[in-house]
N, C-alpha and C positions, 0 to 999 in steps of 0.2 A: 496517480497510482496509490493504492493503499497497502496495508501490511502484506497481504497475500502476494500481490504483484512484486513488491520489494523483495520478499523472501525468494521467490522464483528467480528473479533477475540477479540475485546475489550468487546463485549457483550452489555448489555443494560444499564449499569451504565454510567451516563452522564460524570462523572469525568474521567473515563477510556477512554471513547470515545473522549473527548476533548484532553486528553493526546495522544491518537492515532493520532490525526490530528497535534498536536504540535511536535511530535517526530522528524520530519526531520528539525525542525526549532529551537530547543532548544539544545544548545551544552554545554557539560560539566556538572559536578555534581553541581557546585555552582549555575548555572542558575536555577536549580530545586527549589531553595528556594523562587522563585517568585510566586510559585503556591501552592494551597492547596494540602493536602495529596493525595487525590484520583487522582488528575491531575498528580502529581509527579509519582504516581504508573503507570498511563497510559503511561507516557513518557518512564519510565523504561521498561514497557512491550513492547512498540514499539521497543526499542533497543534490548531487549531479542529476540523478534520475528525475527528481521533482522539477528542477530548472529546465531540463531538456524537454520533458513532457509538456510543460506549460507553453513551450515555444512552438509546439507542433500545430500546423494549420487545422488539423482535424479536431483538436481540442479547443482551439480558439473559436472555430465555427460552432461547436457544441455550446460553448459558453454564451456566445451571442444569441443562440436560439432561445434560451430560457426566458419565459415571460416574467414580468414583475409580478410578485415580489421575490421570485425564486432566483433571479439572475445574480444577486449579491452572493448567494450561497451555491452557485453553480459548481464551483471547484470542489466543494465537499460532496455534492451529489455525484459528480463525475468520478471522483476517487472511489467511492463505494461502489458505483456502477461498474467500474473497471474490474474490481475484485469479483463482482457478480459474473461478469462476462468470462473472466479467466476461470472461475470455478465451473461454469457451465461447459467450457471447452477444455477442461483440464487435461484430458488425454492427448491433446494436440501439443501441449507445452511441457509436460512432465511425464517421465516414465514411472514414477512412483505414484500409486493410487492416492487420492486426496486425503482419505482417512489416515493412511499410513504417514503421509507427509505431515499432517496435522499432529500426529503422535510424536514424530521426530522433532518438530519445533518445540513442543512442550518439554521433551526430554533435554533438549539443548538448553532451554531457559532454566530448567531445574539444575543443570550442571553449573550454571553461572548465576545462580540466584542472588548471590551477594553483590553482584555488579549492577543489578537491575534497580533503576530508580523507582520510587514508590508509585508514581503514576502508571508506569508500565506494569508493575505488579497488580495494581487495581484493574487495569485493562484485561490482563490475563485471567484474573479471577472472574471478571464478567464474561470473558470468552469461554471459560470452562463451563459456566452456567448455561450459556447459549449454544454450546456446541460449535463455536467458531474454531477453525476457519471452514470446516467442511460444510456448514449450513449456509455459507455465502452463496451456495447454488440456488437457494430459495429466495424468490423476490420478497416474500414476507419478512425474511430476516434482514434484508437490506433496508426495507422500509422501517422496521423496528429500530435498527441501528441508527438510521438518520434521525428518527424521532428522539432517540436517546441523546444524540449529539446536540440536537436543538434544545433539549431540556437543560443541557449543561452550559449553553451559551448565555452570556450576561444580558443580551438584548432580545426582545421579542423577534421571532423568526418563523418562517413557514415550513421548517423541515419536517414537522409532524404531518404536513399535508402533501408530501411528495406523491402520494398515491394519485392525487388529482391530475398530475401531469405525466405519470409514469408510462401510460399507454402510448403517448406521443414521443416521449423521450427515449424509451428503450430501443425502438427500431433504429433511431439515429445513432445511439451509442453502439449498437450491434454492428452497424456498417462501419463506423469509425474505428472500432477497437482493434481489429486485426492489423490494418496497416500501421496504426500508431504503435501498437505493441512491437511489431517487427522493427520499426525504426528505433524504438527504445532499446531493444535487444542488440541491435547493431551498434548503437551509441555506447552501450555498456561494454561491449567487447572491445571497442576502440579505446575507451577510457581505461579499462583494466590493462590493456597492452601498453598504453602510454605510461602507466604507473609502474609496470613491471620493471622498467629500467631503473626506477627509484628504489623500489622495495626489494628488488632482486628475486621476485617470485615469478 
């Protein structure tokens, strides 16, 4: 799951949503101490979602499908692909229109600007230029984003060539997405309930 999915799965609580955005940029347990309790919980939820999603058979089958040399980078392609599927099916998962949700996320990050690490600020600057997250509905934006990620990796990679396999990959992802996302939603609900006895929320 990528940013958009993490934000939806975090629900409406602002602390959890902020943690959802910070999850890829805050490393280790000690770094959590820099944030208030709900944000810490959101960061831990982000990590839990990543671990749980990776364990799902639908995701494992997708990973094993990728031909060489894409297989090594299958996780990245799946993550962006899941945001694409979510954006396409948005009305099934969120009552707030995607453009409005997009605006709410930016407003939230603006309120907490001083807490944001520089890499997240740079990503949001990029997101503003590209119209993310709303443009994740477009296949062309996903392919552009994957090529951009590939350009930032230190080793040569095929992420700029994902268009070559997209026609075969997308139908497989489309079939896998709904059952996997439903399983993740259930896992998130259970995880938050188990944490409520600790946090008192």
